[in-house]
Backbone bond lengths (Angstrom), bond angles and torsions (degrees), N, CA, C in turn:
res aa  C-N    CA-C-N  psi(-1)  N-CA   C-N-CA  omega(-1)  CA-C   N-CA-C  phi
1 M - - - 1.472 - - 1.527 108.91 -
2 T 1.324 116.53 130.85 1.459 121.07 180.00 1.526 110.01 -68.16
3 S 1.324 116.43 134.70 1.458 120.32 177.76 1.517 109.70 -67.95
4 P 1.343 117.64 150.85 1.465 120.23 -176.13 1.530 113.51 -63.27
5 D 1.334 117.62 -23.98 1.455 119.89 -179.95 1.525 111.72 -101.49
6 F 1.338 115.83 28.37 1.461 119.98 -175.29 1.528 112.23 -60.00
7 R 1.328 117.78 -40.75 1.467 119.96 179.44 1.531 110.48 -58.42
8 E 1.320 116.88 -43.20 1.457 120.10 179.35 1.527 111.03 -65.12
9 Q 1.340 116.49 -42.34 1.460 119.80 178.69 1.525 111.04 -65.30
10 L 1.327 116.85 -36.36 1.462 121.17 177.86 1.523 110.52 -63.76
11 L 1.322 116.66 -46.14 1.460 119.76 179.26 1.527 111.03 -62.20
12 N 1.322 116.87 -40.21 1.456 120.02 177.26 1.520 111.32 -62.76
13 G 1.340 116.60 -43.21 1.450 120.58 179.41 1.518 112.77 -65.06
14 L 1.316 116.30 -37.26 1.459 120.76 178.14 1.523 111.55 -64.84
15 G 1.334 115.69 -38.24 1.461 118.29 -179.19 1.503 114.60 140.27
16 G 1.333 116.80 6.51 1.450 118.63 175.82 1.512 114.03 99.82
17 A 1.309 114.86 -174.15 1.466 122.08 -170.96 1.525 112.19 -59.75
18 W 1.330 113.88 152.46 1.463 120.75 177.90 1.529 110.16 -76.52
19 P 1.316 117.32 153.78 1.467 120.12 177.97 1.523 111.92 -63.12
20 E 1.302 116.09 157.90 1.452 120.20 172.57 1.528 108.44 -64.43
21 P 1.334 118.53 131.43 1.468 120.01 -179.41 1.519 111.91 -65.62
22 H 1.309 114.41 151.13 1.460 120.14 175.47 1.521 106.70 -140.20
23 P 1.322 119.06 167.55 1.467 120.33 -177.29 1.529 112.06 -57.61
24 V 1.334 116.28 139.94 1.473 120.37 178.68 1.528 111.46 -76.84
25 R 1.329 116.46 -15.99 1.471 121.64 179.21 1.532 110.43 48.65
26 L 1.307 113.33 57.27 1.465 121.57 -176.77 1.522 110.92 -66.51
27 K 1.326 115.37 132.12 1.460 122.15 172.51 1.521 108.13 -114.05
28 R 1.335 115.30 118.80 1.465 120.76 -174.41 1.518 112.29 -107.98
29 R 1.316 113.08 165.50 1.467 123.15 172.91 1.527 112.07 53.99
30 Q 1.334 114.84 41.69 1.458 118.36 172.41 1.525 109.72 -68.32
31 T 1.332 115.15 -40.42 1.464 121.65 167.07 1.518 106.97 -146.07
32 T 1.307 116.62 147.13 1.460 121.23 176.63 1.519 109.24 -136.27
33 E 1.313 114.76 153.34 1.461 120.40 176.74 1.515 108.15 -145.54
34 R 1.313 115.83 125.31 1.454 121.07 179.18 1.524 109.48 -77.54
35 K 1.324 116.33 122.25 1.458 122.92 177.21 1.521 109.02 -112.20
36 E 1.320 115.49 177.05 1.456 119.57 179.79 1.534 109.65 -72.86
37 G 1.311 115.95 103.93 1.458 121.20 176.28 1.509 115.69 93.37
38 Y 1.334 118.34 -5.55 1.462 119.56 -178.67 1.523 110.25 -158.44
39 L 1.338 114.21 164.23 1.457 122.10 175.54 1.522 108.46 -106.56
40 L 1.333 116.53 129.12 1.460 122.30 175.12 1.520 108.07 -96.17
41 E 1.323 116.32 121.52 1.460 120.79 -172.60 1.529 110.54 -130.18
42 A 1.318 117.10 126.76 1.463 121.81 175.09 1.520 109.39 -84.97
43 V 1.312 116.04 133.36 1.466 121.17 179.76 1.529 109.30 -133.49
44 S 1.323 115.85 165.66 1.460 121.05 170.12 1.519 108.52 -136.27
45 Y 1.333 116.02 156.45 1.457 120.87 -175.23 1.519 108.35 -159.01
46 E 1.324 115.84 163.20 1.456 121.51 -179.00 1.520 111.37 -97.38
47 V 1.322 115.88 128.81 1.457 121.28 166.80 1.525 109.37 -84.33
48 S 1.311 115.07 -38.29 1.451 123.02 173.99 1.518 107.26 -147.96
49 P 1.323 118.68 168.11 1.466 118.91 178.68 1.525 112.94 -58.40
50 E 1.338 116.93 -21.13 1.461 120.53 -178.72 1.523 113.06 -96.49
51 E 1.329 117.95 -6.36 1.467 119.74 -172.16 1.518 111.01 -137.74
52 R 1.326 115.77 114.42 1.469 122.23 175.77 1.518 108.56 -110.51
53 L 1.329 116.16 129.93 1.464 122.24 -177.65 1.521 110.98 -114.30
54 K 1.331 114.95 163.24 1.453 121.81 176.68 1.529 109.57 -111.40
55 G 1.307 115.49 154.72 1.453 120.70 177.58 1.512 111.15 -152.95
56 W 1.333 114.82 166.83 1.465 121.06 175.93 1.517 109.07 -110.90
57 L 1.321 115.83 127.37 1.460 122.26 170.03 1.518 109.38 -101.19
58 L 1.317 115.56 136.62 1.458 121.44 173.50 1.525 106.17 -119.20
59 I 1.326 115.88 112.41 1.460 121.49 -173.42 1.525 109.38 -113.19
60 P 1.331 117.91 113.13 1.465 119.26 -179.31 1.520 111.32 -62.75
61 D 1.309 116.07 151.10 1.465 121.06 -178.34 1.525 111.83 -57.67
62 S 1.316 116.54 -27.00 1.469 120.48 -176.87 1.523 113.16 -79.50
63 A 1.338 117.90 -13.50 1.466 120.92 -175.27 1.518 111.13 -92.63
64 T 1.319 116.56 124.23 1.461 122.84 177.51 1.522 108.28 -139.72
65 A 1.316 116.13 173.49 1.461 119.98 176.08 1.523 110.99 -62.64
66 E 1.336 116.09 -31.35 1.465 121.16 179.25 1.529 111.47 -81.23
67 N 1.325 116.52 -22.37 1.466 121.98 -178.04 1.525 109.23 -135.54
68 P 1.348 117.75 68.35 1.466 120.56 -175.51 1.524 112.33 -67.29
69 A 1.323 115.64 153.72 1.453 123.06 -177.18 1.525 110.84 -116.66
70 P 1.322 117.93 161.00 1.467 119.59 172.13 1.525 110.85 -60.37
71 G 1.323 116.21 153.57 1.459 121.31 -178.51 1.514 112.04 -116.60
72 I 1.326 115.69 145.35 1.465 122.00 177.82 1.522 109.24 -130.36
73 A 1.328 116.27 130.00 1.463 122.25 170.09 1.516 107.95 -96.78
74 I 1.322 116.01 136.37 1.467 120.42 179.23 1.520 109.46 -113.29
75 W 1.327 115.03 129.23 1.460 122.19 175.35 1.527 107.19 -103.30
76 H 1.329 116.88 119.51 1.471 120.73 -171.35 1.529 111.64 -76.64
77 Q 1.327 115.32 170.33 1.454 121.85 179.91 1.532 111.44 -81.39
78 H 1.328 115.35 176.15 1.468 123.15 177.11 1.528 109.32 -99.84
79 A 1.328 116.35 -77.64 1.471 123.87 176.44 1.526 113.13 58.83
80 G 1.341 117.61 13.68 1.454 120.12 -177.40 1.511 114.03 68.23
81 Q 1.325 116.27 12.46 1.473 121.55 -176.39 1.525 108.66 -102.19
82 F 1.318 115.53 79.33 1.455 120.00 -174.10 1.525 112.70 -72.14
83 H 1.317 117.09 -16.23 1.465 119.98 176.41 1.523 111.46 -76.86
84 L 1.346 116.92 -12.13 1.456 122.02 178.72 1.522 110.11 -108.72
85 G 1.290 115.97 146.48 1.453 122.47 174.74 1.503 107.75 -157.51
86 K 1.321 115.87 -111.44 1.467 121.64 -178.17 1.520 112.83 -62.01
87 S 1.338 117.86 -26.25 1.467 120.22 -174.66 1.520 113.02 -69.19
88 E 1.349 117.30 -24.33 1.462 118.67 179.46 1.525 111.65 -69.90
89 P 1.336 120.35 -57.10 1.469 118.03 177.46 1.527 113.02 -63.13
90 A 1.346 117.03 -25.50 1.467 119.85 177.86 1.525 112.39 -75.37
91 G 1.337 116.70 -3.27 1.461 120.37 175.31 1.511 114.92 81.89
92 L 1.337 117.45 17.55 1.460 121.07 -175.10 1.520 113.10 -102.09
93 A 1.328 117.51 -11.06 1.461 120.93 -177.01 1.522 108.44 -165.72
94 G 1.334 115.71 171.82 1.449 120.00 173.17 1.510 115.04 79.28
95 N 1.318 115.36 -157.24 1.459 123.76 -173.32 1.524 110.66 -83.80
96 P 1.338 118.23 124.61 1.478 119.94 178.58 1.530 113.71 -55.50
97 M 1.341 116.96 -24.32 1.459 120.22 176.15 1.522 111.23 -55.95
98 H 1.344 115.32 -32.12 1.463 120.51 -174.67 1.528 113.23 -105.98
99 H 1.318 117.33 20.47 1.464 120.63 173.20 1.523 108.51 -82.17
100 T 1.311 115.60 52.17 1.460 121.57 -171.28 1.520 112.99 -72.53
101 G 1.339 116.90 -28.02 1.456 118.55 177.40 1.512 111.76 -62.47
102 V 1.323 116.24 -40.74 1.462 121.11 176.99 1.529 109.75 -61.72
103 A 1.335 115.87 -46.26 1.460 119.59 -178.90 1.518 111.76 -63.22
104 F 1.320 117.73 -41.13 1.468 120.83 177.73 1.527 111.10 -64.96
105 A 1.332 117.13 -41.61 1.471 119.85 179.17 1.516 110.46 -60.54
106 K 1.323 116.98 -38.82 1.464 120.54 179.54 1.525 111.72 -72.49
107 E 1.348 116.27 -15.33 1.466 120.49 173.37 1.524 111.78 -86.25
108 G 1.350 116.74 -6.90 1.458 120.28 176.86 1.511 116.11 106.50
109 Y 1.339 117.96 8.92 1.459 121.58 178.74 1.526 110.62 -95.72
110 V 1.329 116.20 145.77 1.459 120.65 165.16 1.525 106.69 -81.10
111 V 1.325 116.29 128.53 1.464 121.15 -171.62 1.525 109.81 -117.94
112 F 1.327 116.65 138.99 1.457 121.79 175.85 1.520 108.60 -122.04
113 C 1.330 116.63 121.95 1.463 123.19 -179.35 1.525 108.66 -113.46
114 V 1.332 117.09 126.67 1.465 121.69 -175.40 1.530 109.64 -131.54
115 D 1.331 115.60 161.55 1.461 122.01 176.70 1.522 110.57 -90.58
116 A 1.330 116.13 136.65 1.465 120.02 165.86 1.526 108.75 -77.60
117 L 1.325 116.01 155.13 1.457 120.85 176.60 1.526 109.95 -54.03
118 C 1.315 116.95 134.61 1.475 126.72 179.30 1.527 112.97 91.64
119 F 1.338 118.49 -4.12 1.460 120.59 -175.95 1.528 112.20 -115.43
120 E 1.312 115.22 146.18 1.458 125.83 175.03 1.527 111.82 51.01
121 E 1.325 118.08 -106.72 1.467 119.77 -177.49 1.528 113.19 -83.34
122 R 1.336 116.53 4.63 1.460 120.68 -179.53 1.531 111.49 -116.80
123 Q 1.348 115.77 30.08 1.451 120.67 172.77 1.531 109.61 -80.58
124 D 1.331 116.73 173.96 1.456 122.21 -175.39 1.531 111.04 -61.42
125 K 1.322 115.73 113.24 1.469 119.87 -177.54 1.528 112.12 -71.83
126 T 1.338 117.34 -17.76 1.467 119.07 176.87 1.515 112.03 -81.27
127 G 1.332 116.33 -18.15 1.461 120.03 -177.87 1.510 114.31 77.91
128 R 1.316 117.79 3.58 1.465 120.23 -176.05 1.524 112.38 -77.17
129 Q 1.334 115.91 -32.50 1.460 119.54 179.96 1.521 108.77 -124.61
130 K 1.318 115.85 144.60 1.457 120.47 -177.42 1.526 109.85 -131.51
131 G 1.324 114.55 148.26 1.459 120.73 172.72 1.507 113.81 55.06
132 M 1.341 115.28 -129.35 1.454 120.97 -176.11 1.522 112.20 -61.33
133 S 1.328 117.41 -30.49 1.461 120.04 179.41 1.519 110.82 -65.28
134 Y 1.326 116.66 -38.53 1.464 119.01 179.09 1.526 110.59 -71.32
135 E 1.326 117.25 -37.76 1.463 119.96 176.57 1.529 110.18 -61.89
136 R 1.328 116.43 -42.30 1.464 120.53 176.65 1.531 110.69 -62.21
137 F 1.329 116.79 -42.63 1.458 120.87 178.34 1.524 110.73 -58.74
138 E 1.334 117.57 -47.59 1.462 120.67 -178.69 1.521 111.48 -65.48
139 F 1.342 117.48 -39.73 1.463 120.35 178.07 1.525 110.05 -59.74
140 L 1.325 117.05 -46.12 1.464 120.75 -178.91 1.522 111.41 -69.46
141 K 1.321 116.70 -38.58 1.465 120.80 178.81 1.524 110.85 -59.99
142 W 1.334 116.87 -48.99 1.453 120.21 -179.22 1.524 110.72 -66.68
143 T 1.345 117.11 -34.99 1.461 120.41 -178.41 1.526 111.37 -66.09
144 V 1.333 117.59 -47.18 1.462 118.96 -178.37 1.529 111.59 -71.00
145 D 1.344 116.53 -18.90 1.467 119.95 174.92 1.520 112.34 -83.39
146 G 1.356 116.78 2.64 1.454 120.26 175.21 1.513 114.67 94.81
147 K 1.328 116.64 5.91 1.464 120.70 177.35 1.528 107.57 -125.02
148 C 1.318 118.23 -160.06 1.453 120.43 173.50 1.520 108.35 -149.67
149 L 1.326 116.42 170.69 1.460 120.28 -176.14 1.530 110.98 -62.93
150 A 1.331 117.12 -33.49 1.463 119.58 177.60 1.524 111.15 -61.56
151 W 1.344 117.61 -38.89 1.474 120.78 177.34 1.520 109.86 -58.24
152 K 1.333 116.87 -47.63 1.460 120.62 -179.82 1.522 111.15 -63.20
153 N 1.328 117.53 -43.35 1.464 120.46 179.68 1.529 111.37 -61.40
154 I 1.337 116.28 -42.61 1.468 119.76 -179.31 1.522 110.33 -63.76
155 W 1.314 117.63 -44.77 1.461 119.99 179.69 1.531 110.63 -62.36
156 D 1.331 117.22 -41.90 1.462 120.04 177.83 1.525 110.99 -60.61
157 M 1.329 116.99 -40.23 1.466 120.35 179.85 1.525 111.15 -67.73
158 Q 1.324 117.04 -37.82 1.459 119.25 176.75 1.529 110.98 -61.18
159 R 1.310 116.44 -37.42 1.469 119.93 178.19 1.527 110.97 -68.57
160 A 1.324 117.31 -33.79 1.463 120.01 175.58 1.530 110.52 -64.45
161 V 1.324 116.49 -37.78 1.470 119.67 175.96 1.525 110.05 -66.07
162 D 1.331 116.97 -36.94 1.468 119.96 174.46 1.524 111.39 -55.89
163 V 1.341 115.77 -41.25 1.463 119.82 179.84 1.521 110.12 -62.89
164 L 1.322 117.81 -47.13 1.465 120.41 179.28 1.525 110.82 -58.08
165 C 1.318 116.55 -40.41 1.468 119.95 -178.72 1.520 112.44 -65.98
166 E 1.307 117.33 -23.81 1.456 121.59 -177.17 1.526 113.18 -85.57
167 L 1.309 117.51 -14.90 1.463 120.88 -174.99 1.525 111.18 -78.41
168 P 1.323 118.79 128.15 1.466 119.99 179.08 1.530 112.59 -66.42
169 E 1.337 117.40 -21.10 1.468 120.28 179.86 1.522 113.27 -81.01
170 V 1.349 116.46 -2.07 1.465 120.89 -173.69 1.525 111.31 -113.92
171 R 1.326 115.59 138.57 1.463 121.57 170.56 1.526 107.98 -82.70
172 A 1.298 116.84 105.89 1.462 121.12 -175.62 1.526 112.54 -66.96
173 D 1.330 117.78 -15.33 1.458 120.92 177.87 1.522 112.24 -89.66
174 R 1.346 116.86 0.70 1.462 120.77 179.90 1.526 109.42 -134.57
175 L 1.321 114.68 77.13 1.455 120.86 -178.39 1.525 110.00 -118.21
176 G 1.323 115.24 144.43 1.459 121.23 176.31 1.505 110.35 -141.61
177 C 1.327 115.42 177.26 1.457 119.91 174.27 1.513 109.82 -146.08
178 Y 1.328 114.20 158.32 1.459 122.19 179.36 1.519 108.38 -141.87
179 G 1.333 116.24 142.61 1.454 119.54 174.41 1.512 111.34 -151.66
180 H 1.340 115.06 145.07 1.468 122.01 174.89 1.521 109.09 -111.01
181 S 1.332 117.02 138.08 1.456 123.48 175.19 1.537 109.77 61.29
182 M 1.330 119.71 -118.54 1.463 119.32 175.70 1.521 110.21 -56.89
183 G 1.319 117.19 -32.70 1.459 120.59 176.02 1.517 112.28 -63.42
184 S 1.338 116.21 -31.36 1.462 120.44 173.81 1.524 110.24 -66.00
185 T 1.336 116.14 -45.84 1.460 120.39 174.98 1.524 110.87 -55.49
186 H 1.330 116.37 -45.19 1.460 119.67 179.45 1.528 111.38 -62.42
187 T 1.324 116.87 -32.43 1.461 120.43 179.76 1.525 111.12 -63.38
188 W 1.343 117.30 -50.58 1.470 117.51 -178.33 1.527 112.51 -79.88
189 L 1.333 117.65 -13.75 1.460 119.25 172.20 1.529 112.12 -75.93
190 V 1.335 116.60 -44.72 1.465 119.47 -176.79 1.524 111.85 -77.72
191 G 1.319 117.17 -27.54 1.458 121.08 -173.28 1.520 115.67 -51.74
192 P 1.338 119.11 -47.34 1.470 119.10 -178.46 1.522 114.05 -63.30
193 W 1.337 117.48 -21.15 1.465 121.35 -173.40 1.531 112.89 -107.72
194 E 1.321 117.04 -0.32 1.463 119.51 -174.55 1.525 110.81 -130.73
195 P 1.355 116.80 80.46 1.464 120.43 -176.76 1.516 114.05 -66.52
196 R 1.338 117.83 -14.09 1.464 119.22 177.56 1.526 112.09 -69.55
197 L 1.320 117.78 -17.38 1.458 121.48 176.27 1.524 108.34 -82.66
198 K 1.323 116.11 109.80 1.463 121.30 -174.46 1.528 112.35 -88.34
199 C 1.339 116.94 -18.55 1.464 120.91 178.84 1.520 108.28 -145.20
200 L 1.331 116.34 130.55 1.458 121.71 -177.60 1.521 109.12 -129.08
201 V 1.326 116.65 131.57 1.466 121.62 179.57 1.519 109.03 -124.16
202 A 1.329 115.48 124.66 1.461 122.76 -177.78 1.526 108.97 -115.97
203 N 1.317 116.50 120.00 1.460 121.57 -175.48 1.535 110.77 -108.67
204 C 1.317 115.68 114.38 1.469 122.44 168.72 1.521 114.95 64.00
205 C 1.309 118.59 46.85 1.467 118.01 168.37 1.524 110.90 -173.05
206 L 1.317 116.62 101.32 1.458 122.96 164.86 1.529 106.68 -141.48
207 P 1.336 116.70 66.58 1.467 118.94 178.53 1.519 109.84 -69.53
208 T 1.309 117.01 136.59 1.462 120.91 177.43 1.523 109.00 -97.30
209 Y 1.321 115.58 153.60 1.463 118.71 174.87 1.528 110.09 -63.74
210 R 1.316 116.20 -35.36 1.469 119.62 176.62 1.523 110.65 -58.10
211 G 1.334 115.95 -46.30 1.458 120.14 179.67 1.515 112.84 -70.31
212 I 1.321 117.05 -40.12 1.470 121.36 179.38 1.525 110.06 -60.36
213 H 1.325 116.53 -43.75 1.459 119.77 -179.00 1.531 111.08 -70.85
214 R 1.318 116.18 -40.41 1.477 119.80 -179.15 1.525 111.64 -63.96
215 E 1.345 116.08 -43.16 1.462 121.56 -175.20 1.524 113.36 -93.20
216 H 1.340 117.19 -2.43 1.470 121.34 -176.84 1.530 110.74 54.43
217 M 1.330 114.87 48.35 1.461 120.98 -177.99 1.523 111.12 -83.83
218 L 1.311 115.42 144.55 1.461 121.87 170.45 1.520 107.71 -103.19
219 H 1.327 116.45 110.39 1.461 120.96 -179.85 1.524 109.05 -110.19
220 C 1.329 115.53 167.71 1.460 118.96 -178.53 1.532 109.69 -67.97
221 F 1.316 115.24 152.85 1.462 121.75 -169.27 1.525 115.59 -59.70
222 P 1.335 121.13 -31.04 1.477 118.61 -179.05 1.525 114.28 -61.37
223 N 1.341 117.60 -15.44 1.462 119.53 178.99 1.527 113.39 -71.92
224 F 1.326 117.45 -16.72 1.455 119.86 -166.48 1.534 111.54 -106.70
225 I 1.334 114.39 116.82 1.461 122.76 -178.18 1.520 108.09 -116.46
226 P 1.306 117.95 115.13 1.467 120.80 -174.20 1.532 112.72 -54.73
227 G 1.334 115.05 131.45 1.456 122.01 171.29 1.505 116.79 77.45
228 I 1.327 119.41 -1.23 1.461 119.76 -169.37 1.525 113.56 -81.25
229 H 1.343 118.21 -25.55 1.459 119.30 -172.26 1.527 112.94 -66.43
230 Q 1.314 118.34 -20.89 1.469 119.88 176.82 1.523 111.88 -70.98
231 Y 1.332 116.81 -15.57 1.461 121.19 -179.08 1.525 113.16 -108.56
232 G 1.323 118.20 -23.69 1.453 120.98 -178.38 1.515 110.79 177.31
233 D 1.318 115.65 -174.37 1.459 121.73 -177.75 1.518 108.60 -125.38
234 T 1.312 116.30 -179.79 1.465 119.01 -175.84 1.531 113.87 -59.96
235 P 1.341 120.44 -35.01 1.472 117.70 175.18 1.526 112.96 -61.86
236 D 1.327 116.69 -29.14 1.468 119.48 176.67 1.527 111.02 -67.03
237 I 1.341 116.15 -31.93 1.465 119.52 175.26 1.522 109.55 -66.84
238 A 1.325 116.49 -49.18 1.472 120.61 -179.73 1.525 111.33 -61.14
239 A 1.324 116.81 -33.02 1.469 120.56 -178.81 1.522 112.16 -63.03
240 L 1.320 117.57 -22.52 1.467 121.26 179.49 1.530 111.96 -70.84
241 I 1.333 117.64 -9.08 1.464 121.08 177.01 1.528 111.07 -74.37
242 A 1.325 117.48 -23.77 1.467 121.16 -179.67 1.539 109.98 -54.44
243 P 1.346 116.81 140.30 1.460 129.53 11.45 1.536 115.09 -101.49
244 R 1.328 117.59 18.76 1.462 119.04 -177.58 1.537 111.37 -74.28
245 R 1.331 115.51 161.96 1.468 121.43 -175.68 1.521 110.20 -65.60
246 L 1.337 115.67 128.43 1.457 122.16 -177.73 1.520 109.21 -141.56
247 H 1.333 115.64 130.60 1.473 120.09 178.37 1.524 109.64 -133.22
248 F 1.342 115.54 138.31 1.461 122.69 175.55 1.527 110.21 -118.24
249 N 1.342 115.76 139.72 1.463 122.26 166.99 1.520 109.03 -112.79
250 F 1.334 115.97 139.48 1.463 121.36 177.55 1.528 110.00 -133.98
251 G 1.335 115.28 145.95 1.457 120.96 169.49 1.516 109.16 -98.90
252 E 1.315 117.14 133.10 1.464 121.22 -174.64 1.534 112.42 -59.08
253 T 1.336 116.53 -33.77 1.462 120.09 -176.59 1.529 112.69 -104.19
254 D 1.312 117.51 16.31 1.465 121.94 179.58 1.525 109.09 -72.44
255 R 1.307 117.86 112.07 1.462 121.77 -176.82 1.529 112.15 -72.94
256 G 1.325 117.85 -18.71 1.457 120.79 178.94 1.511 113.75 -74.06
257 T 1.331 116.91 -23.36 1.462 123.08 174.22 1.520 106.88 -132.11
258 P 1.333 118.16 85.70 1.465 120.71 -176.18 1.519 111.89 -52.78
259 I 1.306 115.74 130.76 1.461 120.97 -172.04 1.528 111.89 -61.66
260 E 1.343 118.01 -27.02 1.462 119.75 -178.96 1.523 112.40 -65.96
261 D 1.352 116.83 -19.94 1.463 120.06 179.96 1.523 112.90 -90.81
262 V 1.321 117.15 -12.03 1.465 119.39 -176.07 1.526 112.65 -67.80
263 P 1.341 120.59 -46.24 1.476 118.65 -177.43 1.529 113.39 -58.58
264 W 1.338 118.63 -46.84 1.466 118.27 -178.35 1.529 111.09 -72.29
265 S 1.347 116.81 -29.83 1.466 119.44 175.66 1.519 110.58 -62.92
266 M 1.326 116.70 -46.06 1.457 120.60 -179.68 1.525 111.24 -67.31
267 E 1.334 116.62 -31.86 1.469 119.72 177.42 1.528 110.76 -64.45
268 V 1.336 117.30 -40.44 1.460 121.27 177.73 1.528 110.57 -61.02
269 I 1.323 115.85 -47.39 1.463 120.03 -178.28 1.529 110.54 -68.10
270 E 1.332 115.85 -40.13 1.460 120.42 -178.92 1.527 111.58 -61.39
271 K 1.318 117.70 -37.64 1.468 120.53 179.33 1.525 111.02 -62.13
272 A 1.338 116.05 -37.04 1.464 119.19 178.05 1.521 110.77 -65.43
273 Y 1.324 117.02 -41.75 1.467 120.50 179.50 1.530 110.38 -68.77
274 Q 1.321 117.35 -38.54 1.465 120.12 178.07 1.520 111.16 -63.08
275 S 1.333 116.91 -37.56 1.461 120.30 -178.94 1.517 112.01 -64.65
276 M 1.357 116.74 -19.79 1.454 121.85 179.05 1.528 111.88 -108.14
277 H 1.336 115.72 10.76 1.468 121.74 -179.09 1.527 110.85 54.81
278 A 1.330 115.85 42.13 1.469 121.67 -176.95 1.521 111.57 -126.18
279 E 1.342 116.40 33.09 1.461 120.38 -176.22 1.523 112.83 -55.78
280 E 1.330 115.78 -33.16 1.472 119.11 -177.02 1.522 112.78 -71.32
281 K 1.328 117.20 -11.21 1.466 120.54 -179.24 1.531 112.74 -88.71
282 L 1.325 117.99 -5.06 1.462 122.34 -180.00 1.520 109.66 -114.17
283 S 1.333 116.09 134.91 1.465 120.32 175.27 1.519 109.49 -149.67
284 W 1.315 115.11 158.61 1.460 120.48 174.67 1.515 109.81 -151.95
285 F 1.319 115.14 158.52 1.456 122.40 -175.62 1.519 108.43 -140.19
286 I 1.328 116.16 128.16 1.457 122.46 175.54 1.522 107.79 -113.12
287 E 1.335 116.40 119.01 1.463 119.47 -179.51 1.527 109.86 -95.45
288 P 1.331 117.53 121.77 1.464 120.56 -178.61 1.535 111.82 -63.22
289 E 1.329 115.04 147.79 1.463 122.89 173.52 1.535 112.02 51.27
290 T 1.310 115.37 39.61 1.464 121.78 -177.79 1.521 108.79 -131.96
291 G 1.328 116.27 141.66 1.453 121.53 -177.62 1.512 113.17 -102.39
292 H 1.330 114.71 -138.59 1.462 122.89 -172.01 1.530 109.62 -91.45
293 V 1.321 115.38 76.10 1.463 121.40 -174.29 1.526 109.64 -140.81
294 L 1.318 114.54 172.50 1.464 121.32 165.57 1.518 105.91 -109.58
295 S 1.312 115.35 95.04 1.465 120.13 -177.16 1.525 110.88 -80.90
296 A 1.322 115.92 171.10 1.463 120.43 177.50 1.523 110.77 -60.93
297 A 1.336 116.64 -40.42 1.465 119.80 -179.82 1.529 110.76 -67.99
298 M 1.330 116.63 -40.27 1.466 119.93 177.36 1.521 111.18 -63.42
299 W 1.325 115.97 -39.43 1.461 119.81 179.44 1.527 110.87 -65.52
300 D 1.320 116.69 -39.11 1.467 119.42 177.07 1.526 110.89 -61.62
301 K 1.336 117.01 -43.82 1.470 120.61 178.40 1.529 110.91 -63.42
302 T 1.325 116.07 -38.14 1.468 121.22 178.39 1.521 110.93 -61.53
303 K 1.313 115.82 -50.27 1.468 120.56 -179.50 1.522 111.44 -61.51
304 Q 1.331 116.49 -41.95 1.459 120.01 -178.84 1.518 111.37 -62.58
305 A 1.336 116.68 -44.27 1.470 120.10 -178.42 1.528 111.11 -62.88
306 L 1.312 116.39 -47.15 1.468 119.76 -177.54 1.525 111.43 -67.92
307 A 1.327 116.89 -42.50 1.464 119.79 -178.76 1.523 111.25 -65.72
308 S 1.338 117.38 -36.47 1.468 119.61 -178.16 1.514 112.22 -63.31
309 E 1.339 116.33 -28.08 1.450 119.50 -177.11 1.519 113.44 -101.28
310 L 1.329 117.02 -32.84 1.456 120.92 -171.50 1.518 114.60 -104.32
311 M 1.328 116.44 -24.31 1.469 119.89 -175.29 1.522 113.12 -104.47
312 S 1.328 117.26 -9.92 1.463 119.52 -175.53 1.525 110.85 -75.21
C-alpha cells in the first residue's frame, strides 16, 4: 500500500523541488521543410539560462494561429542508440515503426520532438565518454549532486511542455504526450508533475522494482530513483497521474516489462483512479505473443486514447 506522503517522498528521492520557471526564449524557423501534410521546423529553446536545446516541430497544414490544434510531446526510446533521439519520431532517421511524430502530425496534432540527455545532440561535448558510458557518467553526476537523472529528465520534459504552450498554433488546454520504451518511462515519470498534460500514453515499459530485482534486469538509468522503493514502486508513481487520461500498451512477451507484473501494477493504478471516480480515464492493452514493439494494434489504442481526450 502506498504511503499517504508518497508524492513528497518521491520528490525527495528525485532531488527536490523544481526550479522557478523562466522564459524558454523560443527561436523558431531556423530551418523549415515542407512535407506532405505538415511543416517540419527546427527550433531552439532554453531549459535554463545555461542550457539551450534544439527540437523538431511538426505542424500540420490545418494548424494556424487562427485555428490552433492539440499538441503532443514525444519522448523517444533508448534502445542503446545514443545517436538517435528526436530525429526518430520526427521521421528523419531510425526505424519507420517509430516515426510517430509524422503520424501524429498527419492526424492533425502539432508535435514536438526533443532529445533526452545523452542522446543525439546531447551527447558528451568533450568527447571523453560515449554512449552508455556517458549516460552512466550523467547518472552518477546528478546522484552525487543530490538529484538523479530522472529529476533532470522530468524538468527537461516540463520545459518542452512550456514550448508547446507558447506556440500560437497549439491549444494549450489540449496537450498530451506519448513515449515508447524509455519514452514510456518518461511518460509516467513526468505525468505526476505536469498537470497540463491531459492525456498520456505509455508504450511497452512499466518495469517494477520488484520485477527488476527478481529478474536481475539492467534497465536504463531514468528508472532508478534513490530511496523510493521503501515507500512504493513504479506503479505508485504512475498512479499519481490520476484522474487524468492514461493508457498503457504492453507486449505479452516483452522481457523488459515481465507480464506477471502487469496485473498487480494495473491494480495499483486502478485503485487510485477508482478513489477519484475516474475509472473511465484509465485503460491498458496487452497484446498476445508480442514483444517490445509498437504494433498496429498498439498504435490504434494510442490514437484512440489521445483522440478521445484531445480531439473531442
